[in-house]
BALO-292791 format. One line per field, with one value per residue (C-alpha): x, y, z. Coordinates in steps of 0.02 Angstrom, whole numbers, plus 50000, padded with zeros to 5 digits. Example, Ala and Ser with C-alpha at 12.3 -4.5 7.8 and 13.67 -1.06 7.14 Angstrom:
X = c(50615;50684);
Y = c(49775;49947);
Z = c(50390;50357);
END
This chain:
X = c(50406;50533;50581;50420;50352;50228;50046;49972;49870;49679;49630;49654;49491;49448;49348;49463;49455;49567;49521;49627;49651;49638;49780;49839;49979;50098;50187;50377;50349;50220;50066;50060;49927;49832;49898;49801;49750;49780;49820;49980;50064;50225;50323;50174;50051;49932;49912;49806;49926;49887;50005;50057;50149;50245;50299;50433;50547;50475;50446;50301;50251;50153;50073;49957;49776;49782;49933;49894;49811;49953;50075;49996;49916;49791;49687;49710;49661;49497;49502;49433;49595;49712;49633;49677;49865;49874;49795;49951;50074;49983;50039;50203;50333;50393;50575;50615;50787;50859;51005;50958;51003;50865;50749;50804;50735;50569;50550;50593;50463;50343;50364;50361;50192;50109;49990;49983;49951;50137;50209;50142;50218;50388;50355;50314;50445;50600;50515;50624;50568;50687;50788;50818;50955;50994;50963;51101;51119;51022;50879;50860;50851;50721;50622;50614;50582;50435;50367;50396;50278;50139;50140;50124;49968;49897;49933;49829;49708;49684;49716;49883;50065;50197;50265;50108;50053;50230;50220;50047;50126;50266;50148;50038;50177;50231;50070;50096);
Y = c(49886;49764;49862;49841;50023;50111;50077;50172;50310;50268;50400;50302;50244;50113;50214;50376;50482;50650;50795;50939;51065;50951;50956;50768;50679;50561;50476;50501;50684;50769;50872;50921;50991;50881;50991;50879;50703;50675;50507;50469;50362;50295;50146;50093;50097;50224;50275;50389;50485;50604;50756;50828;50979;50999;51187;51172;51057;51116;50940;50863;50677;50586;50429;50312;50328;50135;50117;50293;50192;50065;50213;50285;50447;50501;50653;50779;50727;50782;50918;50775;50660;50800;50871;50670;50685;50838;50739;50635;50773;50791;50605;50575;50538;50355;50332;50152;50100;50043;50086;50273;50203;50079;50211;50330;50203;50176;50375;50380;50250;50334;50498;50422;50347;50497;50463;50619;50521;50433;50588;50669;50515;50572;50754;50694;50588;50694;50871;50945;51082;51222;51153;50972;50910;50965;50844;50760;50824;50675;50692;50862;50831;50693;50809;50957;50829;50769;50963;50988;50868;50900;51083;51063;50970;51093;51234;51153;51121;51299;51379;51459;51453;51325;51456;51510;51322;51299;51438;51375;51202;51288;51365;51210;51110;51267;51257;51070);
Z = c(49860;49803;49676;49579;49512;49608;49547;49410;49495;49546;49431;49292;49201;49056;48967;48984;48831;48780;48702;48638;48769;48900;49043;49064;49186;49114;49235;49186;49128;49245;49179;49006;48875;48744;48592;48461;48420;48254;48131;48063;47956;48027;47956;47857;47980;48016;48207;48309;48411;48566;48532;48722;48742;48899;48899;49040;48947;48768;48737;48611;48668;48541;48619;48536;48578;48595;48727;48822;48967;48972;48964;49126;49030;49138;49156;49316;49489;49544;49686;49806;49746;49769;49942;49989;49923;50038;50181;50159;50187;50358;50426;50506;50412;50377;50349;50332;50404;50240;50155;50063;49879;49925;49981;49847;49701;49798;49803;49618;49565;49672;49582;49407;49458;49438;49571;49704;49834;49806;49783;49925;50024;49968;50000;50159;50203;50131;50199;50335;50465;50536;50667;50585;50509;50325;50183;50079;49896;49839;49955;49896;49696;49751;49878;49733;49601;49704;49754;49565;49511;49662;49606;49426;49460;49591;49464;49319;49444;49530;49340;49409;49372;49453;49573;49653;49678;49751;49873;49924;49960;50032;50168;50178;50228;50356;50440;50484);
END
């Protein structure tokens, strides 16, 4: 990837509009819910902002509507797109023979891209089955971050909680 961030999800759409109650994905924070879209007066300018809440971190993010697409904000993946991401998990792990620090940067970029297929690549490459060598601490952290991000979107798609989605993903990985 040559140090460049992973591409914005192909789920992005030029005419994408958001409304209150929608679940959305913000690349660096994961799945959140559109709380409201409101006009606010900030530093002498009137801006229309999308308020997104992330329950897990108790955080609210305000993104200008005009910058939402360039910031990578997108709707949840469709079921078909998520199934394509799960198909990536079935593939063979592709671990490059480069230094771990370089691979770790690439994995972080893929996670922060918000693209489920890219995140699934990270899970696939770092997943360990019984009988395989243990992961280092940093490998484990990146793997768990990728699983967490994938599970959050699956939970929103299935309308369940993240723990149920983590169990579902875990069972899926064990069946491979």
